[in-house]
Backbone as CSV, one residue per row, in Angstrom:
resi,resn,N_x,N_y,N_z,CA_x,CA_y,CA_z,C_x,C_y,C_z
1,MET,126.279,139.397,65.895,126.488,138.512,64.758,127.787,137.733,64.947
2,ILE,127.752,136.426,64.753,128.934,135.579,64.898,129.690,135.555,63.579
3,ASP,130.992,135.754,63.665,131.858,135.704,62.491,132.017,134.249,62.068
4,GLU,131.490,133.907,60.916,131.553,132.524,60.429,132.999,132.065,60.211
5,LEU,133.863,132.979,59.755,135.234,132.618,59.419,136.127,132.510,60.656
6,TRP,136.044,133.477,61.549,136.932,133.530,62.706,136.153,133.478,64.016
7,GLY,135.017,132.806,64.016,134.168,132.728,65.199,134.775,131.872,66.300
8,PRO,134.042,131.723,67.398,134.519,130.922,68.530,134.750,129.463,68.138
9,ILE,135.624,128.822,68.899,135.957,127.408,68.685,135.526,126.633,69.917
10,GLU,134.721,125.612,69.734,134.368,124.722,70.844,135.620,123.956,71.266
11,ARG,135.850,123.879,72.546,137.074,123.234,73.050,137.229,121.794,72.560
12,ASN,136.133,121.076,72.431,136.236,119.678,71.980,136.344,119.566,70.450
13,GLN,136.341,120.691,69.745,136.429,120.689,68.284,137.739,121.280,67.761
14,TRP,138.707,121.549,68.625,139.916,122.246,68.198,140.692,121.474,67.129
15,ARG,140.620,120.148,67.146,141.358,119.350,66.149,140.794,119.515,64.732
16,GLN,139.564,119.982,64.619,138.943,120.164,63.307,139.163,121.569,62.726
17,VAL,139.882,122.414,63.437,140.125,123.777,62.949,141.007,123.698,61.697
18,PRO,140.585,124.331,60.607,141.394,124.312,59.382,142.754,124.967,59.613
19,CYS,143.768,124.412,58.955,145.118,124.942,59.113,145.922,124.711,57.833
20,VAL,147.122,125.264,57.811,148.030,125.100,56.674,149.272,124.374,57.174
21,THR,149.596,123.247,56.563,150.797,122.506,56.943,151.594,122.132,55.695
22,GLY,152.913,122.064,55.845,153.781,121.596,54.775,154.001,122.575,53.639
23,ARG,153.485,123.784,53.750,153.666,124.800,52.708,153.400,126.167,53.294
24,LEU,153.744,127.199,52.547,153.441,128.558,52.973,151.982,128.870,52.687
25,ALA,151.392,129.693,53.523,149.999,130.099,53.333,149.885,131.073,52.164
26,THR,148.719,131.067,51.554,148.411,131.973,50.450,147.300,132.929,50.878
27,GLU,147.035,133.898,50.047,145.924,134.815,50.307,144.610,134.038,50.387
28,ASP,144.452,133.025,49.530,143.236,132.198,49.563,143.089,131.464,50.894
29,ASP,144.211,131.032,51.485,144.158,130.364,52.792,143.625,131.313,53.865
30,VAL,144.051,132.568,53.813,143.573,133.554,54.785,142.080,133.794,54.576
31,LYS,141.672,133.964,53.339,140.258,134.206,53.043,139.381,133.020,53.439
32,ALA,139.949,131.806,53.427,139.195,130.606,53.787,139.287,130.266,55.273
33,GLY,140.085,131.025,56.044,140.202,130.767,57.472,141.202,129.699,57.847
34,ARG,142.050,129.289,56.908,143.079,128.285,57.200,144.376,128.904,57.693
35,ALA,144.529,130.223,57.532,145.753,130.924,57.915,145.393,132.330,58.379
36,ALA,146.245,132.906,59.212,146.008,134.254,59.721,146.811,135.307,58.958
37,PHE,147.803,134.869,58.185,148.627,135.797,57.411,149.214,135.063,56.214
38,TYR,149.716,135.832,55.275,150.496,135.259,54.182,151.587,136.247,53.817
39,LEU,152.692,135.712,53.323,153.824,136.537,52.914,153.676,136.844,51.436
40,GLY,153.695,138.100,51.106,153.462,138.501,49.721,154.665,138.374,48.818
41,ASN,155.839,138.767,49.279,157.003,138.808,48.411,158.120,137.945,48.994
42,LEU,158.198,136.706,48.556,159.181,135.778,49.113,160.603,136.078,48.662
43,GLU,160.770,136.891,47.606,162.120,137.284,47.211,162.745,138.192,48.269
44,GLU,161.918,139.027,48.890,162.410,139.937,49.924,162.543,139.258,51.286
45,VAL,161.649,138.332,51.587,161.652,137.634,52.872,161.534,136.138,52.611
46,PRO,162.648,135.477,52.276,162.549,134.039,52.018,162.124,133.284,53.278
47,ALA,161.174,132.392,53.108,160.643,131.640,54.242,160.191,130.270,53.771
48,GLY,159.902,129.425,54.734,159.371,128.106,54.455,158.488,127.669,55.605
49,PRO,157.756,126.588,55.414,156.895,126.110,56.502,157.731,125.537,57.641
50,ALA,157.327,125.813,58.872,157.991,125.244,60.041,157.506,123.810,60.218
51,LYS,158.338,123.005,60.803,158.001,121.599,61.002,157.277,121.417,62.336
52,LEU,155.995,121.757,62.337,155.144,121.573,63.500,153.914,120.781,63.090
53,LYS,153.428,119.930,63.975,152.189,119.213,63.711,151.027,120.139,64.051
54,LEU,150.227,120.450,63.039,149.121,121.388,63.213,147.793,120.744,62.866
55,PRO,146.700,121.235,63.436,146.626,122.286,64.428,147.223,121.837,65.760
56,ALA,147.633,122.806,66.553,148.231,122.516,67.855,147.647,123.476,68.892
57,LEU,147.657,123.039,70.132,147.207,123.893,71.234,148.405,124.588,71.861
58,ALA,148.198,125.827,72.238,149.258,126.580,72.897,148.639,127.633,73.799
59,LEU,149.483,128.189,74.642,149.107,129.336,75.460,149.911,130.528,74.969
60,TRP,149.209,131.620,74.725,149.829,132.877,74.332,149.694,133.817,75.506
61,ARG,150.752,134.496,75.863,150.699,135.429,76.989,150.443,136.838,76.484
62,ASP,149.334,137.384,76.924,148.985,138.764,76.606,150.022,139.670,77.266
63,SER,150.697,140.491,76.475,151.774,141.325,77.002,151.266,142.368,77.999
64,ASP,150.008,142.747,77.910,149.465,143.732,78.845,149.140,143.123,80.214
65,SER,148.518,141.948,80.218,148.068,141.376,81.485,148.879,140.159,81.934
66,GLU,149.705,139.618,81.040,150.473,138.397,81.326,149.575,137.183,81.564
67,THR,148.296,137.300,81.223,147.368,136.193,81.369,147.567,135.213,80.221
68,PRO,147.744,133.915,80.511,147.874,132.941,79.424,146.526,132.724,78.735
69,ILE,146.509,132.857,77.429,145.287,132.714,76.645,145.422,131.482,75.751
70,PRO,144.506,130.505,75.871,144.580,129.326,75.006,144.297,129.693,73.551
71,VAL,145.105,129.152,72.641,144.938,129.386,71.212,145.139,128.075,70.462
72,VAL,144.625,128.049,69.237,144.890,126.945,68.326,145.852,127.479,67.268
73,VAL,147.004,126.848,67.140,147.994,127.254,66.143,147.568,126.677,64.802
74,ILE,147.421,127.546,63.781,146.935,127.104,62.474,147.979,127.229,61.370
75,GLN,149.099,127.888,61.649,150.178,127.962,60.664,151.457,128.374,61.366
76,ALA,152.590,127.988,60.777,153.900,128.369,61.302,154.861,128.456,60.123
77,GLU,155.448,129.634,59.940,156.349,129.868,58.818,157.637,130.472,59.349
78,GLU,158.771,129.908,58.889,160.040,130.359,59.438,160.968,130.900,58.368
79,SER,161.745,131.883,58.798,162.805,132.447,57.972,164.109,132.203,58.720
80,GLU,165.192,132.759,58.232,166.466,132.623,58.933,166.442,133.359,60.264
81,ILE,165.548,134.329,60.394,165.523,135.195,61.565,164.545,134.725,62.639
82,GLN,163.348,134.289,62.234,162.306,133.984,63.217,161.271,133.032,62.650
83,CYS,160.428,132.537,63.548,159.300,131.706,63.162,158.027,132.456,63.538
84,THR,157.224,132.777,62.533,155.984,133.514,62.728,154.825,132.531,62.707
85,VAL,153.878,132.722,63.615,152.810,131.761,63.831,151.457,132.453,63.723
86,GLY,150.514,131.805,63.050,149.134,132.262,63.002,148.314,131.446,63.980
87,VAL,147.457,132.119,64.738,146.659,131.443,65.761,145.196,131.839,65.657
88,ARG,144.346,130.980,66.203,142.927,131.274,66.388,142.654,131.277,67.887
89,PHE,141.901,132.277,68.337,141.498,132.350,69.735,140.221,131.541,69.927
90,LEU,140.124,130.832,71.041,138.939,130.012,71.299,137.675,130.864,71.389
91,THR,137.821,132.103,71.793,136.673,132.994,71.921,136.308,133.668,70.603
92,GLY,137.112,133.439,69.571,136.884,134.038,68.264,137.998,134.996,67.899
93,GLY,138.213,135.135,66.622,139.265,136.015,66.134,140.548,135.258,65.857
94,ASN,141.526,135.984,65.349,142.816,135.387,65.042,143.928,136.339,65.414
95,GLY,145.157,135.868,65.302,146.302,136.699,65.624,147.573,136.128,65.044
96,VAL,148.620,136.920,65.134,149.937,136.537,64.651,150.938,136.837,65.754
97,CYS,151.844,135.897,66.000,152.875,136.108,67.011,154.122,135.338,66.599
98,LEU,155.133,135.403,67.418,156.348,134.629,67.193,156.241,133.309,67.946
99,LEU,156.904,132.299,67.444,156.885,130.982,68.084,157.311,131.081,69.546
100,GLU,158.278,131.924,69.829,158.783,132.059,71.201,157.753,132.662,72.162
101,ASP,156.676,133.227,71.628,155.618,133.799,72.465,154.611,132.748,72.927
102,LEU,154.776,131.512,72.487,153.812,130.456,72.790,154.404,129.379,73.681
103,GLU,153.536,128.792,74.489,153.866,127.586,75.245,152.911,126.500,74.760
104,PHE,153.451,125.474,74.110,152.603,124.404,73.590,152.131,123.529,74.740
105,ILE,150.851,123.143,74.672,150.239,122.320,75.714,149.437,121.199,75.046
106,ASP,148.972,120.258,75.861,148.045,119.261,75.316,146.658,119.540,75.891
107,GLU,145.673,118.860,75.349,144.294,119.158,75.737,143.959,118.761,77.166
108,ASN,144.835,118.020,77.823,144.616,117.655,79.224,145.182,118.684,80.193
109,ASP,145.870,119.676,79.682,146.421,120.731,80.524,145.267,121.492,81.167
110,ARG,145.298,121.671,82.467,144.199,122.326,83.197,143.972,123.757,82.713
111,ARG,144.982,124.392,82.131,144.834,125.767,81.655,144.014,125.827,80.363
112,PHE,143.828,124.676,79.711,143.004,124.615,78.507,141.548,124.361,78.865
113,ALA,141.315,123.711,79.982,139.958,123.333,80.378,139.062,124.510,80.660
């Protein structure tokens, strides 16, 4: 069964992937597939949206294999300490990582093909 919310992404359709820009994600955004996480208590962890043009293509390096995995970045939220990013995998599913774990690429990069 294919997951309708977090299913595979066709490479030529990555620009149409829903995302959250200009604001913090909400629980509704996660339920709708526009975000991979949301911050529940902003008094404890003050944050704001990062200034990135989304959706964006990036490579995430799997810490176990060091293999670069193409992802679509769907949200980016930053605090004083770090920038946390929500991603969608082209093969399906989602994940959360730090901005420093990604290498941004364009769609002409051979590693995306």
